[in-house]
N, C-alpha and C positions, 0 to 999 in steps of 0.2 A: 193413734191405734188403741183399741180396747186393751186394757191391762191384762185381762185373762187371755186374750188372743195372743198378745205379745209373749206372755209367759209360756203358752203352749208352743208357739213357734220356736222359742229358745230351747225348750225340751226336745223338740223335733231335730233342730240343728245339732244338738249335742248327742243325738242318738238315743235319747231316753224316750222311746216310743210309747211305752205304757203310760208314763206320766203325761206325755203329750196328748194321748187319747183321753185320759181323765180330764185334763184341762180343757180340751176342745169340747168334750161332752158336757162339761159344766156350763159352757157357753150356750150350747144347744138347749139345755134344760131351763136356763134363766132368761134367754133372749129369743127373739124371733129367728127361726132356723134360716141358715144362710147356705147357699150352694157352695161357696168357697170353704166354709167350715166343714161341710160333709166331704168335700174333695180332700181337705187336709187330713181328716180322720181316715179316709180311704188310703191316703199315702202312708200313714202310720201303720195301718194294718198290712199294707203291701210290704212295707219294710220288715214287718214281723213274719212275713210269709203266710199270713192268714188271708188267703185269697178270697174265701167266701165272704168274710166281713168287709174286706176291701171292696169287693164287687157291690155289696149292698149299699155301701156309703157312696160309691161313685154313681150308682143308679139314682140315689136320692138327690145327689148334686145335679144330675142331668134333668131330673124331673122338675126341680126348682128353677133351673136355668138351662133350657135346651141349647143355649149358645155358649156354654162354658166349655171351650175347646179342650182345656187341660183335663177335664174329667173324662171326656171321650178317649183321649190319648192314653191317660193313665190306665183306664179299664181295658182298652185295646191291648196294651202292653201285657197285661195279665193273660188275656185270651191267647195272645201270640206265644207267650212263654209256655202255656199249657196246651198248645196246638189245637185250640178250640177255634178253628178258622171260620166255621159257619157263624158262630156267635160274633166273632170280630167283624166279619163282613157286614152282618146285619146292623151292628152298632155303628160302624163307620159310615155305612150308607146313609143311615139316619142323620149322623152328624154332618156329612157332606151335603145333604139336602138342606139342612138348617144353615150351613155356612159354606156355600159353594165357592167362596174365594179363599178358603183355608187350604193352602197347598200342602201343609204338613199332614193333614188328615187324608188328602187325596193320595199322597205318596205312601202313607201307611196302608191305606186301602189297597193300593197296587201290590204291596208286599204280601198282604193276605191273599190276594188273588194268585200271586205267584206260588205261594205255598200250597194253595188249594188246586193248583194245576189249571187255573182258569186264565190262561196266558193272554188270550185276546182281550179280555177285560183289563188285565194288568197293563197291556200296551195302551189302551184308551186312557187310563188314569195317568200313566207316565207321560204320555204325549201332552196331556192337559197341564201337568206340572211344568214341563219344559216350555210350553207356550207362555206360561206366566213367569217362569224363572229360567231363562235360557242359559244361565251359568250354573245351574244346579248339577254338579258333576256326579253326585250320588244317584240322581235320576238317570243320567246317561249310563252309569254303570249297571243299574238294574235293567234298563231297557236293552243294553247290550247282552246281558245274561239271558233275558227272555228270548231275544231273537236267536241267540246261540242254541237254546233249547229247542226252538222251532226249526232249526236248520237254516235260518236266514242269515248266512254267514256274512254277506255283504253288509247287511244292516248292523249286525253285531260289530263288525270292523269299524263302520262309520261312527257308531256310538262310543266305542272304546277309544278311537282316535280323538273324538271330541274332548274326552277327559284330559288328554295330554296338553290341551290348551291351558288347563288350570293346574294340573299336577303332573310334573315330569319326573318325579323321583319315587313313584310308587311301583314296586316290583310286581304287585298283583295285577296292575293294569297291563303292564307289558306281557305278563304270562297269559292273561285272558286274550290279549290281542294276538299273541303268538299262536295260541290254540285255534283261534278263529281263522287266521291265515292258513294254518296247517289243514284245517277242515275244508278250506276253500281252495286247497291245492296250490297255494302260493308259497312254495317251500322256502325260497330265499328270504322272503319277508318274515316267515315263521322263525327261521333260524336267527335272523337279525334281532327279533324281539325276545327270543329265548336268551340270547346273549346279553341283551339289555337287562333282562330280569336278573341274570347272574351278576352283572356289573353293579346293580343297585342292591343286591342281597346275595352275598357270596355263599350263604347257607341255604339257598332255595333249592332243595334236593331234586324236586321233580323236574326243574328246568335243565339240570345237568343230563339226566337220563333222556329227556325229550329231545334235546338238541343233539345228543350223541346218536340217537336212532335216526334222526333226519340226516346227519352227516353220513352215517352208514348207508342209508338209502341212496344218497347222492354219490356214493363211492369215495367219499373223503375219509379214508380209513384212519389216517393219522389223527385227524381231529376227533373222530369217533372214539378212538382209543384214549386220547387225552382226557376227554370229558367223562368217559366211563371210569377211568382210573381215579379221577378226582371224586366221582360219585361214590365209589366204594370206600373212600377214606372217611365218609360221613357215618353218622350213627344209623345203621340199617339193620334189619333182621338178618341173622346168619344165613338163612336160605337165600335171601336176595343177593347178598354178597357173593355167595358161591355161584349162583346163576349168572351174575354179571361177569365174574372171573372166567367162567366157561365161555361166555360170549366173547370176551376180550381175546382169549386164546384162539377161538375160531376166526376172528377178524385178522389176527396176526398171521395165521396159516393161509388165509385167503389172500392176504397181501403178498406173502412170499410166493405163493403159487400163481399169482397173477389172476 
């Protein structure tokens, strides 16, 4: 490895980004420009939160090597963080055309489409990712979220259930699955998954209130009271605590009066 490049990389690894930029820049000045070097300079500027200069260098890297996937991903990350979804979509579409087999880029493009409310296009990209990577549970999660937003609750359920083949200990998956079953009017399965959420994360506040309301709707007053009482023991706004206490008293009166 070039000694100057090695020195620059060591500066970068130690968090001395200004020194790394100077060292990488000296390489650019004395040697033939390299896409990798510009990508590295871009990463240094990104670490310093100088997005404008980071963008300039990532674009130089892409110009020198239109198939340098890291440069596309690094620049797209800046666009995503700054909510510049149109620019990100344009960039990643170019990258995906240059590297159609790069599923990381396809997945990132799907997430831009999701943020830009172009959900049908997001589905196309996510299905392409899953065709190539059938065990990509992050893609199943995103696809489940998209179908949930579209009101396709059966499809959302299918995708969230697929994730459980790979991750059985994630409370967020059970919570999303519970919400999908609830919206699909499958109340028993919704309750079961809210309870699994709580079993995997006893501090998951929303799950306590959600399951309590479903128990109440089903007429299981004791269970509703139990989970609401546990819910108000958590750190909540004073107004929420008072509202839930009032609800608990109403349930107790309803229970007594039949």
